[in-house]
C-alpha positions in Angstrom: -6.9 11.7 14.1 -8.3 14.7 15.9 -11.0 15.4 18.6 -12.9 17.9 17.0 -13.8 15.5 14.3 -15.5 11.9 14.3 -13.3 10.3 11.9 -14.0 6.3 13.3 -17.4 6.2 14.9 -19.2 6.5 18.0 -19.0 4.5 21.2 -22.0 2.9 21.9 -23.7 2.9 25.4 -22.4 0.5 27.5 -25.9 -1.3 28.5 -24.5 -4.2 30.9 -22.9 -3.4 34.1 -19.0 -2.2 33.9 -16.3 -4.9 34.2 -13.5 -4.4 37.0 -10.9 -2.4 36.2 -8.0 -3.1 33.6 -5.1 -4.7 34.7 -6.3 -6.4 38.0 12.8 6.5 17.8 15.0 3.9 19.5 15.1 0.3 17.9 16.8 -1.2 20.6 14.5 -1.0 23.4 14.0 -4.1 25.5 10.1 -3.5 25.1 10.8 -4.1 21.6 12.4 -7.7 22.5 9.1 -9.3 22.1 9.5 -13.0 21.8 8.0 -14.1 17.7 8.1 -17.1 15.4 9.4 -15.4 12.3 8.7 -18.4 9.9 5.3 -19.2 10.6 2.9 -17.4 8.4 1.4 -14.1 10.3 -1.6 -11.9 9.4 -2.4 -8.8 10.9 -5.5 -6.3 11.0 -5.2 -2.8 11.7 -8.1 -0.6 12.0 -7.5 3.3 11.8 -8.7 6.3 10.3 -6.1 7.8 8.2 -4.9 4.4 6.1 -2.0 6.1 4.2 1.0 6.8 7.1 0.2 3.2 8.5 0.1 1.3 5.1 3.4 3.2 4.3 4.8 2.0 7.3 3.1 -1.5 7.4 5.4 -1.8 3.9 8.4 -1.4 5.2 7.7 -4.0 8.3 6.4 -6.6 5.9 10.0 -6.4 4.3 11.7 -6.7 7.6 9.4 -9.5 8.3 8.2 -11.8 5.1 6.1 -14.0 7.0 3.7 -10.8 8.0 1.2 -9.5 5.9 -1.0 -6.6 7.3 -4.2 -5.6 6.4 -4.9 -1.8 7.0 -8.0 -0.7 6.3 -10.9 2.2 8.1 -13.9 0.8 9.3 -17.2 2.5 9.7 -18.1 3.3 13.0 -14.9 1.5 14.5 -16.2 1.8 18.0 -18.9 0.1 17.8 -17.9 -2.0 15.5 -15.4 -3.3 17.7 -17.7 -4.0 20.9 -19.8 -6.2 18.1 -16.5 -8.1 17.1 -16.0 -8.7 20.8 -19.9 -10.0 21.4 -19.5 -11.8 18.5 -16.1 -13.1 19.3 -14.4 -12.9 15.7 -13.6 -10.0 13.5 -11.2 -8.5 16.3 -8.6 -6.1 15.0 -4.8 -7.0 16.2 -4.2 -3.2 16.3 -7.0 -0.5 16.5 -6.6 3.8 16.5 -8.3 5.2 19.4 -8.9 8.9 20.2 -7.4 9.6 23.0 -10.8 10.5 24.6 -11.8 7.5 24.4 -9.0 4.9 25.6 -10.7 5.3 29.0 -13.6 4.2 27.8 -12.5 0.8 26.5 -9.2 0.2 29.5 -11.8 0.5 32.6 -14.0 -2.4 30.4 -10.6 -4.7 30.1 -11.1 -4.5 26.3 -7.9 -3.1 25.9 -4.4 -4.9 26.8 -1.9 -3.1 29.5 0.7 -2.4 27.8 3.2 -2.1 30.7 2.8 -6.1 30.4 4.6 -5.9 27.1 7.4 -3.2 28.2 5.8 0.3 27.5 6.7 1.9 30.2 10.5 1.4 29.6 10.0 3.9 26.6 7.2 6.4 28.0 10.0 9.0 27.8 9.8 9.0 24.4 6.7 11.3 24.2 6.1 14.4 25.3 4.1 14.2 28.8 0.8 15.3 27.6 0.7 12.5 25.0 1.9 9.6 27.5 -0.7 10.8 29.8 -3.8 10.9 27.2 -3.1 7.1 26.6 -2.7 6.4 30.4 -5.7 5.3 32.6 -5.0 4.1 36.6 -1.3 5.0 35.6 -1.6 2.4 33.3 -0.7 2.6 29.3 -3.2 1.2 27.1 -2.3 2.7 23.9 0.5 4.1 22.2 0.7 8.2 21.2 1.0 8.2 17.2 -0.4 11.6 16.5 -0.7 14.7 18.5 -3.2 17.7 18.4 -1.0 20.3 20.6 -3.4 23.5 20.4 -1.9 26.3 18.6 -3.8 29.3 16.1 -3.6 29.4 12.3 -4.3 32.6 11.3 -4.7 34.6 8.0 -2.2 37.0 7.8 -3.7 39.2 4.9 -7.2 39.7 6.6 -5.4 40.7 9.8 -3.5 43.2 8.1 -6.4 44.4 5.8 -8.3 44.9 9.8 -5.6 47.1 10.6 -4.0 44.1 13.1 0.1 44.4 12.3 1.0 42.6 15.4 0.0 38.8 16.0 -2.2 38.6 19.0 -0.2 37.2 21.9 -2.3 37.6 24.7 -6.5 36.4 25.2 -6.6 40.5 25.7 -5.2 41.0 22.4 -7.2 38.7 20.4 -10.0 40.3 21.6 -9.0 43.8 20.6 -8.4 42.1 16.9 -11.5 40.4 16.7 -12.9 43.9 17.0 -11.0 44.9 14.8 -11.6 42.3 11.8 -15.5 42.4 13.0 -15.3 46.1 11.4 -14.6 45.0 8.2 -18.4 44.1 7.5 -20.8 42.0 9.1 -19.6 38.9 7.1 -16.0 38.7 8.9 -15.2 37.2 11.9 -12.0 36.3 13.9 -13.0 32.9 14.1 -16.6 30.2 14.4 -17.8 28.4 16.8 -21.2 26.7 16.4 -21.1 25.1 20.1 -18.1 22.6 19.3 -16.8 21.6 22.5 -13.0 21.4 22.0 -12.5 24.8 21.1 -13.7 26.1 24.9 -12.1 23.0 26.2 -8.6 24.1 24.8 -9.2 27.6 26.9 -10.2 25.9 29.6 -7.1 23.1 30.0 -4.7 26.6 28.8 -5.8 28.3 31.5 -5.7 25.4 34.2 -8.8 24.3 34.6 -9.8 21.1 35.2 -13.5 20.0 34.8 -13.2 16.7 35.0 -11.8 14.1 37.7 -11.6 10.5 37.2 -10.9 7.5 39.9 -11.5 4.4 38.7 -15.0 4.5 37.9 -15.8 7.2 40.4 -15.8 10.3 38.3 -16.3 14.3 38.9 -17.5 17.1 36.6 -16.7 20.3 38.1 -17.9 23.8 35.6 -17.5 25.7 38.5 -13.7 25.5 38.7 -12.2 29.1 38.9 -9.6 28.4 36.2 -12.5 27.4 33.8 -15.3 30.4 35.1 -12.1 32.4 33.8 -12.4 31.3 30.0 -15.7 30.9 30.0 -16.6 35.0 31.1 -14.3 35.5 28.5 -15.8 33.2 25.7 -19.3 34.5 26.8 -18.0 38.0 26.3 -16.5 37.1 22.9 -19.9 35.9 21.6 -22.2 38.0 23.2 -20.5 41.1 21.7 -21.0 39.1 18.2 -17.1 38.6 17.7 -17.6 34.8 16.6 -19.4 33.0 13.9 -22.1 31.1 16.0 -23.7 30.2 13.3 -20.6 28.5 11.4 -19.9 25.0 12.6 -16.8 23.3 12.4 -16.2 20.8 9.1 -19.5 22.1 7.5 -19.2 23.4 3.9 -19.9 27.0 5.2 -17.1 27.1 7.4 -15.0 25.4 4.3 -16.3 28.8 2.3 -15.7 31.1 5.0 -12.1 29.6 5.6 -11.3 30.5 2.1 -12.9 33.5 1.0 -11.3 35.2 3.9 -13.8 36.0 5.9 -13.1 33.9 9.0 -9.7 35.0 10.3 -8.3 32.4 12.9 -8.8 29.3 14.2 -8.0 28.0 17.3 -7.5 24.2 16.6 -4.8 21.2 16.7 -1.5 21.4 15.1 -2.8 18.4 12.1 -4.8 21.1 10.6 -1.7 21.7 8.5 -3.1 19.1 6.3 -6.4 20.1 6.0 -6.6 23.5 5.6 -4.5 23.5 2.0 -8.0 21.5 0.8 -10.6 23.6 2.4 -8.8 27.3 2.0 -6.7 26.8 -1.5 -7.6 30.2 -2.4 -5.8 31.8 0.5 -2.7 30.0 -0.1 0.4 32.0 1.4 -2.0 33.9 3.8 -2.1 31.5 6.4 0.7 31.4 8.9 1.0 29.2 12.6 1.5 30.4 16.1 1.3 29.7 19.3 -2.3 30.0 21.4 -2.7 33.3 23.3 -2.0 33.4 26.4 -4.3 34.4 29.5 -0.9 36.3 30.9 1.5 38.2 28.8 5.1 36.5 28.8 3.1 32.9 29.7 3.9 29.9 27.5 0.8 27.5 28.0 -0.8 25.4 25.6 -3.6 23.1 25.7 -4.9 19.7 23.2 -7.0 19.3 20.5 -7.3 15.7 19.5 -4.6 13.7 18.6 -4.7 9.5 18.7 -2.8 6.3 19.7 -3.0 2.6 18.6 -3.9 -0.2 21.3 -3.9 -3.7 21.2 -7.9 -5.4 22.0 -7.5 -7.5 24.5 -9.6 -10.4 22.7 -6.8 -10.1 19.5 -5.1 -13.4 19.1 -2.0 -12.5 18.3 -0.6 -10.2 20.7 3.2 -10.3 20.6 3.0 -9.8 16.4 0.9 -7.1 17.6 2.9 -5.1 19.7 6.0 -5.6 17.0 4.6 -3.5 14.7 3.0 -1.1 17.0 6.5 -0.9 18.5 7.8 -0.3 15.2 5.2 2.3 14.4 6.0 4.4 17.2 9.5 4.2 18.0 11.8 2.5 15.4 13.1 5.4 13.2 11.8 3.8 9.8 8.5 3.3 11.4 8.2 7.1 12.5 9.8 9.1 9.5 7.5 7.0 7.5 4.6 8.4 9.1 5.8 11.6 9.3 6.4 11.9 5.8 2.7 10.8 5.3 1.6 14.2 7.1 1.3 12.7 10.9 2.3 15.2 13.6 4.2 12.8 16.6 4.3 13.0 19.7 7.9 11.6 19.8 10.6 14.1 21.8 12.9 13.4 19.2 11.1 14.2 16.2 10.0 17.4 17.8 13.7 18.6 18.4 14.8 17.6 15.4 16.3 20.3 13.3 15.1 18.8 10.0 11.9 18.8 11.0 11.2 22.1 12.4 13.3 23.9 9.3 10.8 22.5 6.7 8.7 24.8 5.1 5.5 25.4 3.2 4.4 27.8 0.6 1.0 27.6 1.5 2.2 29.2 5.3 4.2 31.7 3.4 7.2 29.7 3.3 7.1 29.8 7.4 8.8 27.2 9.5 5.3 26.6 10.0 5.9 22.8 12.6 8.2 25.0 14.8 5.0 27.0 17.0 3.4 23.6 17.1 6.6 21.4 18.0 6.9 24.1 20.9 3.5 24.2 21.9 3.4 20.3 22.2 6.2 20.4 24.9 3.9 23.1 26.9 0.7 21.4 27.3 -0.3 22.0 30.4 -0.4 18.6 33.0 -2.9 16.8 34.9 -6.0 17.0 32.6 -8.4 14.1 32.1 -11.1 12.7 30.0 -14.1 11.3 31.2 -14.6 7.7 30.4 -17.6 8.1 29.0 -16.1 11.6 27.0 -17.9 10.2 23.5 -21.6 10.7 24.7 -20.0 13.9 26.6 -19.1 15.6 23.4 -22.5 14.6 21.7 -24.4 15.4 24.6 -22.5 19.3 24.4 -23.0 19.3 20.8 -26.9 18.7 21.4 -27.8 21.0 24.2 -25.6 24.1 23.9 -26.6 26.7 22.0 -24.1 29.4 21.8 -27.0 31.5 19.3 -28.7 31.8 22.5 -25.7 33.2 24.5 -25.3 35.8 21.5 -28.6 37.1 22.2 -27.9 37.4 26.4 -28.0 33.6 27.6 -25.7 32.7 30.1 -22.9 30.1 28.9 -22.2 29.4 32.4 -26.1 28.1 32.8 -25.7 26.2 29.6 -22.9 24.3 30.9 -24.4 23.8 34.4 -27.5 22.5 32.5 -24.7 20.0 30.4 -22.9 18.9 33.6 -26.3 17.6 34.4 -26.7 15.7 31.9 -23.6 14.6 31.9 -23.9 13.5 35.4 -27.1 11.2 35.0 -25.9 10.0 31.8 -22.5 8.5 33.9 -24.5 7.4 36.7 -26.9 5.3 34.5 -23.9 3.7 32.9 -22.7 2.5 36.5 -20.2 5.1 37.0 -20.3 7.0 39.8 -20.5 10.6 38.9 -21.2 13.6 40.8 -20.3 17.3 40.8 
């Protein structure tokens, strides 16, 4: 799952006062030793945005434990559906997928099990640090990382070469110079598109070392004047105002698909999970696309960011925590469970997988027989640390999309001014929901 597109719904705004803070592959780890009854029939329900990987793993799990039957399903507006089920006291899933950015929202309201109580901290070294940070709130894990979206650059080699760009951009200055050459191909050509998508700019800010969000329990700060953030914002404004970014093409739109497919968009700065999506969106470009690290702010640096990813959690009101944890542990740590998900297209945050030679050496004719996983795996282990999401990040995303307007920036409006106005809206919203939010 990725944060750039809402797959399993929108978090309902909290209408009541916030509750007190939550918490007042190796198959032999101690955390997997949950005491379970293997004779009594058990039915588990799993909500996920992508059922295929989980169903593949569930089939293996059911063979190991014949008393268990697992129902894997996608639920429309799942976050809101969970809130509704909790209020009703029925229909609550045993395991549920959460985008990383949504974990704090549910954790802070005691709606998720603190998985350290089930031994999750024993195995946190299984994953890259960034992924473990994503599922933690107040230093406690409320989900287990399942898929990861390290930011990389997908680039159309044929289009860049047509534009006279013989060297893959390794710095943002080189990317800027390449953008001008691509634009020279004609009015419809752009280095990339962005119609006010929050996660593209945040990826650049993250990589630059910016920290616009700070969270401590129910207290949060939003600082869009962070010096490192302003460095990224200044660069992005230049790109937009020089007409190098297609601000009229929304990511995930039909226009986006057409532009990728006809080669008029040359690159995408996006999560590594895009390898499983780009083929259907740009079939005519088979053999032309490649994957490379994000361009760097300084030559020689090797820093990355995230753009999406998700983990699985156990709702606090679910009926069978022990079996839910048993299955969750199988998905994330067991070699068979992990392999089943990887074979189904998941890009995992498991360090052992990211260093596995067979995994890394995989090639794909769509990517010109490139070992396309190598730059993604490398990026996953170079994500800047210390990033935090606000505990109402879904609304923050909506406010960004509704109020930021890159088309106006292209006509001379200040991107920084737009960001400051957006930050005020986020602060007002957070305070109305019971948080203490300030600049």
